SERO-4910 file (N, C-alpha, C, O; in steps of 0.05 Angstrom, whole numbers):
BEGIN
 pado doro    nc1    nc2    nc3   cac1   cac2   cac3    cc1    cc2    cc3    oc1    oc2    oc3
  Met    A   -133    774    204   -166    776    196   -165    798    206   -173    815    190
  Arg    A   -159    806    223   -169    831    230   -176    855    216   -191    872    225
  Trp    A   -162    854    188   -171    869    164   -193    860    155   -215    872    157
  Ala    A   -190    839    144   -220    827    126   -231    831    145   -250    843    135
  Arg    A   -236    831    176   -267    839    189   -277    866    174   -297    870    160
  Arg    A   -253    886    183   -257    920    185   -257    915    146   -254    938    138
  Asp    A   -259    898    122   -262    904     95   -281    894     90   -291    902     69
  Ser    A   -294    876    102   -312    867     95   -341    872    119   -355    853    125
  Glu    A   -348    902    130   -364    904    153   -388    907    149   -407    897    160
  Arg    A   -384    936    118   -400    931    101   -421    920     85   -444    928     83
  Phe    A   -410    904     76   -416    879     62   -435    857     84   -454    844     75
  Arg    A   -427    855    111   -440    831    130   -455    847    138   -471    836    154
  Thr    A   -461    875    135   -485    894    147   -505    890    127   -527    888    138
  Glu    A   -505    889     96   -518    893     86   -531    865     85   -555    866     86
  His    A   -519    839     84   -514    802     83   -511    796    111   -491    791    124
  Ala    A   -537    797    119   -526    794    152   -541    763    143   -560    760    128
  Leu    A   -521    740    160   -519    718    159   -526    702    178   -513    709    198
  Pro    A   -541    682    186   -545    670    207   -516    659    220   -500    644    210
  Gln    A   -518    673    248   -493    655    266   -501    647    293   -519    657    307
  Pro    A   -482    622    300   -489    592    289   -518    591    284   -534    608    291
  Phe    A   -523    564    267   -548    542    256   -549    539    287   -532    537    304
  Pro    A   -582    537    288   -591    524    306   -575    494    324   -575    476    308
  Thr    A   -565    487    343   -562    465    334   -586    442    338   -604    453    352
  Pro    A   -591    419    334   -611    402    326   -607    391    353   -587    390    367
  Asp    A   -638    382    358   -643    375    378   -630    325    374   -642    306    365
  Leu    A   -614    327    381   -602    288    377   -613    274    393   -620    251    387
  Ala    A   -616    288    424   -621    271    445   -649    253    436   -644    231    447
  Pro    A   -672    251    424   -674    226    408   -669    207    398   -679    185    403
  Phe    A   -648    214    380   -632    189    368   -609    178    390   -600    156    386
  Thr    A   -602    191    407   -577    183    425   -598    170    441   -595    146    439
  Lys    A   -619    178    455   -634    156    473   -648    130    455   -646    110    470
  Ala    A   -657    125    439   -669    100    427   -638     85    415   -637     62    409
  Leu    A   -614    104    415   -589     84    412   -583     65    424   -582     41    419
  His    A   -577     86    451   -580     73    478   -601     51    484   -594     31    496
  Ala    A   -618     54    477   -644     29    469   -645      4    462   -657    -16    469
  Ala    A   -621     13    440   -637    -10    417   -621    -39    424   -597    -35    424
  Asp    A   -625    -56    428   -613    -80    431   -608    -95    401   -595   -116    402
  Thr    A   -616    -86    378   -610   -118    364   -607    -94    333   -617    -73    329
  Pro    A   -590   -109    318   -573    -90    293   -597    -78    277   -595    -58    264
  Ala    A   -630    -98    281   -653    -87    262   -654    -55    287   -654    -34    275
  Glu    A   -653    -54    300   -661    -26    317   -638     -9    314   -646     12    305
  Phe    A   -604     -7    319   -599     -4    310   -592      7    296   -578     27    298
  Ser    A   -602     -9    266   -605      4    243   -625     25    237   -620     47    227
  Tyr    A   -648     16    244   -671     45    246   -659     62    261   -646     79    247
  Val    A   -657     65    281   -633     91    291   -614    105    273   -614    130    271
  Leu    A   -600     91    262   -578    113    243   -591    109    216   -582    123    198
  Asn    A   -603     98    213   -627    112    183   -644    135    190   -651    155    177
  Ser    A   -646    132    203   -668    167    219   -653    175    229   -666    163    246
  Leu    A   -633    185    238   -606    202    240   -600    221    209   -603    246    205
  Leu    A   -590    196    188   -580    201    162   -610    214    148   -612    236    138
  Asp    A   -624    199    150   -650    205    136   -661    243    151   -679    258    142
  Ala    A   -648    248    171   -664    278    180   -647    286    170   -656    293    148
  Val    A   -607    293    173   -602    312    166   -584    299    144   -560    304    146
  Glu    A   -589    286    126   -568    286     96   -582    308     79   -567    319     64
  Pro    A   -602    316     79   -619    338     61   -598    363     75   -583    373     59
  Phe    A   -595    372    101   -582    383    104   -546    390    100   -537    412    100
  Leu    A   -534    369     98   -507    364     93   -511    359     68   -491    355     55
  Asn    A   -534    358     55   -527    340     20   -518    383     11   -498    389     -2
  Glu    A   -538    403     23   -541    425     14   -509    435     28   -496    450     13
  Val    A   -498    431     50   -481    443     55   -448    435     36   -428    449     33
  Ile    A   -453    403     26   -433    380     10   -446    403    -21   -427    404    -38
  Asn    A   -463    415    -29   -461    432    -53   -457    459    -45   -452    473    -65
  His    A   -458    473    -20   -446    502    -21   -419    494    -27   -414    504    -49
  Leu    A   -402    483    -20   -384    476    -20   -368    475    -35   -346    487    -33
  Ala    A   -379    455    -60   -380    453    -81   -374    475   -103   -358    481   -120
  Glu    A   -395    482    -91   -393    520   -104   -376    539    -97   -364    552   -113
  Ser    A   -372    542    -70   -345    562    -72   -321    550    -89   -307    562   -105
  Arg    A   -321    534    -84   -295    536    -92   -295    534   -125   -278    521   -136
  Thr    A   -315    548   -139   -307    563   -159   -319    588   -161   -333    595   -179
  Trp    A   -311    605   -138   -316    629   -134   -283    642   -159   -259    636   -160
  Lys    A   -299    660   -172   -279    679   -188   -266    661   -198   -242    664   -191
  Asn    A   -269    636   -216   -257    619   -222   -222    612   -213   -201    612   -226
  Leu    A   -226    607   -181   -198    611   -177   -194    575   -174   -173    564   -166
  His    A   -219    560   -184   -209    531   -190   -199    522   -212   -196    497   -215
  Arg    A   -194    541   -232   -181    536   -257   -149    528   -248   -139    541   -229
  Asn    A   -137    512   -258   -109    508   -254   -107    500   -228    -87    486   -229
  Ala    A   -118    499   -197   -122    495   -187    -93    474   -173    -92    449   -174
  Glu    A    -75    487   -163    -63    453   -154    -68    452   -129    -79    468   -115
  Pro    A    -57    427   -122    -62    404    -96    -55    434    -76    -40    452    -81
  Gly    A    -75    428    -52    -62    442    -26    -74    470    -27    -68    488    -11
  Ser    A    -95    472    -51    -95    507    -62   -129    501    -41   -141    481    -31
  Pro    A   -133    527    -44   -160    532    -27   -194    513    -41   -210    500    -29
  Pro    A   -192    522    -72   -206    503    -92   -210    476    -77   -230    468    -65
  Ile    A   -190    466    -82   -176    441    -81   -187    432    -43   -200    411    -42
  Leu    A   -184    441    -27   -190    435      3   -215    451     -1   -205    473      3
  Leu    A   -235    455     -5   -263    457     -6   -276    438    -28   -299    431    -23
  Arg    A   -264    429    -52   -277    404    -64   -273    387    -41   -293    381    -28
  Asn    A   -247    375    -33   -237    357    -16   -259    349      6   -271    328      7
  Ala    A   -263    376     30   -283    385     48   -311    369     35   -323    350     46
  Ala    A   -317    382     10   -351    370      9   -346    341      7   -357    329     25
  Ser    A   -332    324    -12   -327    304    -14   -328    287     13   -344    270     19
  Arg    A   -306    298     27   -311    277     52   -335    285     65   -346    266     75
  Ile    A   -347    305     69   -374    293     77   -394    276     72   -408    261     85
  Ala    A   -390    285     40   -400    258     29   -401    224     30   -418    207     28
  Thr    A   -380    226     34   -360    205     40   -363    198     70   -362    175     78
  Gly    A   -367    217     87   -385    207    115   -411    203    123   -422    205    145
  Ile    A   -418    199    103   -450    198    100   -447    164     87   -456    142     94
  Ala    A   -432    172     68   -438    136     49   -416    119     72   -419     95     70
  Met    A   -398    127     89   -395    104    104   -406     95    125   -401     73    135
  Ala    A   -431    123    139   -442    112    149   -462     82    150   -461     62    164
  Ala    A   -480     94    128   -494     76    111   -480     45    100   -492     28     87
  His    A   -459     43    106   -443     21     91   -436      7    119   -432    -17    122
  Ala    A   -436     20    134   -430      9    163   -444    -10    185   -438    -27    202
  Asp    A   -476      8    171   -489     -2    180   -510    -32    164   -526    -48    174
  Leu    A   -497    -29    137   -509    -49    116   -487    -77    128   -491   -101    124
  Asp    A   -465    -65    143   -450    -84    151   -456    -99    172   -445   -121    175
  Ile    A   -475    -89    189   -481   -102    214   -505   -124    217   -512   -142    232
  Leu    A   -517   -106    186   -539   -120    184   -538   -154    168   -552   -174    167
  Arg    A   -515   -148    159   -508   -173    141   -495   -187    151   -495   -211    145
  Ala    A   -476   -176    174   -459   -201    197   -481   -206    214   -472   -223    230
  His    A   -510   -198    221   -529   -213    235   -542   -232    216   -544   -257    220
  Tyr    A   -552   -215    191   -579   -237    187   -564   -255    154   -577   -263    135
  Asp    A   -543   -256    156   -530   -264    130   -495   -275    136   -476   -274    121
  Pro    A   -496   -284    163   -467   -285    172   -459   -311    150   -474   -326    137
  Pro    A   -434   -309    153   -409   -321    127   -418   -354    140   -431   -357    161
  Pro    A   -409   -373    124   -419   -395    137   -391   -415    150   -372   -420    136
  Asp    A   -392   -422    174   -375   -439    184   -359   -463    169   -364   -487    171
  Leu    A   -339   -451    154   -329   -472    143   -318   -498    152   -318   -519    139
  Glu    A   -305   -496    184   -297   -513    186   -319   -536    206   -313   -559    212
  Ala    A   -340   -524    211   -364   -535    213   -379   -544    197   -400   -554    204
  Leu    A   -371   -544    170   -384   -553    147   -371   -579    143   -383   -601    140
  Arg    A   -351   -575    142   -326   -602    138   -334   -622    157   -339   -644    149
  Thr    A   -335   -613    188   -336   -640    200   -373   -644    207   -378   -652    229
  Ala    A   -397   -638    190   -411   -646    189   -420   -654    173   -440   -669    177
  Arg    A   -411   -649    148   -408   -676    130   -383   -681    116   -365   -665    110
  Pro    A   -384   -709    111   -360   -719    108   -359   -714     83   -381   -710     73
  Thr    A   -335   -714     67   -334   -717     40   -340   -743     31   -331   -763     43
  Pro    A   -358   -744      7   -361   -778     -7   -336   -784    -20   -314   -773    -21
  Pro    A   -351   -808    -32   -315   -818    -40   -323   -810    -71   -343   -803    -82
  Ala    A   -299   -814    -78   -305   -806   -108   -319   -812   -120   -339   -814   -107
  Ala    A   -323   -819   -148   -346   -827   -164   -341   -844   -181   -349   -836   -203
  Pro    A   -330   -866   -183   -319   -887   -207   -314   -874   -240   -334   -866   -253
  Pro    A   -296   -873   -248   -298   -868   -274   -320   -868   -295   -336   -887   -293
  Pro    A   -323   -856   -308   -352   -866   -326   -341   -887   -340   -317   -887   -345
  Ser    A   -354   -904   -347   -353   -931   -360   -362   -912   -393   -378   -893   -395
  Pro    A   -347   -924   -411   -347   -916   -435   -372   -932   -455   -373   -956   -458
  Pro    A   -388   -916   -466   -412   -917   -485   -404   -947   -496   -383   -959   -502
  Ser    A   -428   -953   -496   -437   -986   -511   -434   -985   -533   -429   -962   -537
  Gly    A   -433   -998   -556   -441   -999   -590   -421   -993   -613   -402   -983   -601
  Pro    A   -418   -992   -630   -398   -981   -648   -387   -949   -637   -398   -932   -623
  Arg    A   -366   -950   -648   -358   -917   -644   -351   -912   -677   -347   -930   -694
  His    A   -352   -891   -679   -358   -877   -699   -323   -860   -695   -315   -845   -677
  Pro    A   -304   -874   -728   -285   -872   -733   -276   -839   -730   -293   -822   -735
  Arg    A   -249   -832   -722   -240   -810   -722   -238   -794   -748   -235   -810   -767
  Arg    A   -237   -776   -754   -227   -765   -786   -199   -745   -774   -184   -733   -789
***
């Protein structure tokens, strides 16, 4: 790694990049999360956080996906190779966002649309007796052909 740093010194000077990015202030989200008492309030906090970070994370995802194609290393890439690892990293970030949104929906569904308690339904409504078989229609029958 020391050699790579030496070999890239001129390039790093010409293309100075910010190191590191400023850390976002998540204190308001944390405070709101601790104050949330209901699934709806929790959902508001989680979705606000996702809305705030998703544009940046999408840029990271896009950059990682583009990085995997550098110098066409991705062509015929083997499992575990750098291009595949970069693709997987981008995919996992996207999956993380989707999982958080899915968890939020599951929490809301469990609160607002819980599955019915089948045992309570069975005890509350006794099964009606079976209906008698239908009586044959009256009148002349048409011959079968």
